[in-house]
C-alpha positions in Angstrom: 0.0 0.0 0.0 1.3 3.5 -0.8 0.6 6.4 1.5 -0.2 9.9 0.2 3.3 11.0 1.3 4.9 8.3 -0.7 5.5 5.9 2.2 5.2 2.2 1.3 3.4 0.1 3.9 3.8 -3.7 4.1 0.5 -5.5 3.9 -1.0 -8.9 3.6 -4.5 -9.6 2.2 -6.3 -12.9 2.3 -9.5 -13.2 0.3 -11.7 -15.3 2.6 -15.0 -15.3 0.6 -16.0 -14.3 -2.9 -19.7 -14.7 -3.7 -20.4 -13.2 -7.2 -22.1 -10.9 -7.6 -23.0 -10.3 -3.9 -20.0 -10.2 -1.6 -16.3 -10.1 -1.2 -14.7 -10.7 2.2 -11.0 -10.3 3.1 -8.6 -10.2 6.0 -6.0 -7.4 5.9 -2.9 -7.2 8.0 0.8 -6.4 7.9 1.8 -10.1 7.5 0.3 -13.6 7.4 -1.6 -14.5 10.6 -1.2 -10.9 11.9 -3.1 -10.8 15.2 -4.1 -7.2 14.5 -5.6 -8.0 11.1 -9.0 -6.6 10.3 -11.8 -8.0 8.2 -13.5 -6.1 5.4 -16.8 -7.1 3.7 -17.8 -5.5 0.4 -21.5 -6.1 -0.4 -23.0 -5.3 -3.8 -26.7 -4.4 -3.9 -28.9 -3.5 -6.9 -29.9 0.1 -6.9 -32.1 0.7 -10.0 -29.8 0.7 -13.1 -26.7 0.9 -10.8 -25.2 -1.0 -7.9 -24.6 0.2 -4.4 -21.4 -1.0 -2.9 -21.1 -1.0 0.9 -17.7 -1.5 2.6 -17.7 -2.5 6.2 -14.5 -3.0 8.1 -14.2 -4.5 11.6 -11.0 -4.1 13.7 -10.1 -6.4 16.7 -10.1 -3.3 19.0 -11.3 0.3 19.1 -7.7 1.4 19.6 -6.6 -0.4 16.3 -9.5 1.2 14.5 -8.7 4.7 15.8 -5.0 4.2 14.9 -6.0 3.1 11.3 -8.2 6.1 10.9 -5.9 8.7 12.4 -2.4 7.5 11.5 -3.1 5.6 8.2 -6.1 7.5 6.9 -8.2 4.4 6.6 -11.4 6.3 5.6 -9.7 8.0 2.7 -8.0 4.7 1.8 -11.4 3.0 1.7 -12.8 5.7 -0.5 -9.8 5.4 -2.8 -10.3 1.6 -3.0 -14.0 2.1 -3.9 -13.0 4.6 -6.5 -10.6 2.2 -8.1 -13.2 -0.5 -8.0 -15.7 1.8 -9.8 -13.2 2.6 -12.5 -12.4 -1.0 -13.0 -16.1 -2.0 -13.1 -16.8 0.8 -15.7 -13.9 -0.5 -17.9 -15.3 -4.1 -17.7 -18.8 -2.8 -18.6 -17.5 -0.7 -21.4 -15.4 -3.6 -22.8 -18.4 -6.0 -22.5 -20.8 -3.7 -24.4 -18.4 -2.4 -27.0 -19.2 -3.7 -30.5 -16.8 -6.2 -31.9 -14.7 -5.0 -34.8 -15.2 -6.9 -38.0 -12.4 -9.2 -39.1 -10.6 -8.4 -42.3 
């Protein structure tokens, strides 16, 4: 992970559940079996012609949550993650709906 000041942070992510198109669950820590790892669940819900994405993150303690928010800017990082996901999904949608070029 790269911080806004250019600092690189070591991280370890384990995808624990993927249920297309409803949910993605992951554990996120600094290393494998990190006792301070937190769990994030992304849920995808229909919202008219669009989808609503909800990101819920649970930390082992309030102190770890507060540190993540204050020191590592976790809220802004979560927003950045959701933005990247939206861009990626838009690219997939655009590619899937683009007309195929005729072969010559």
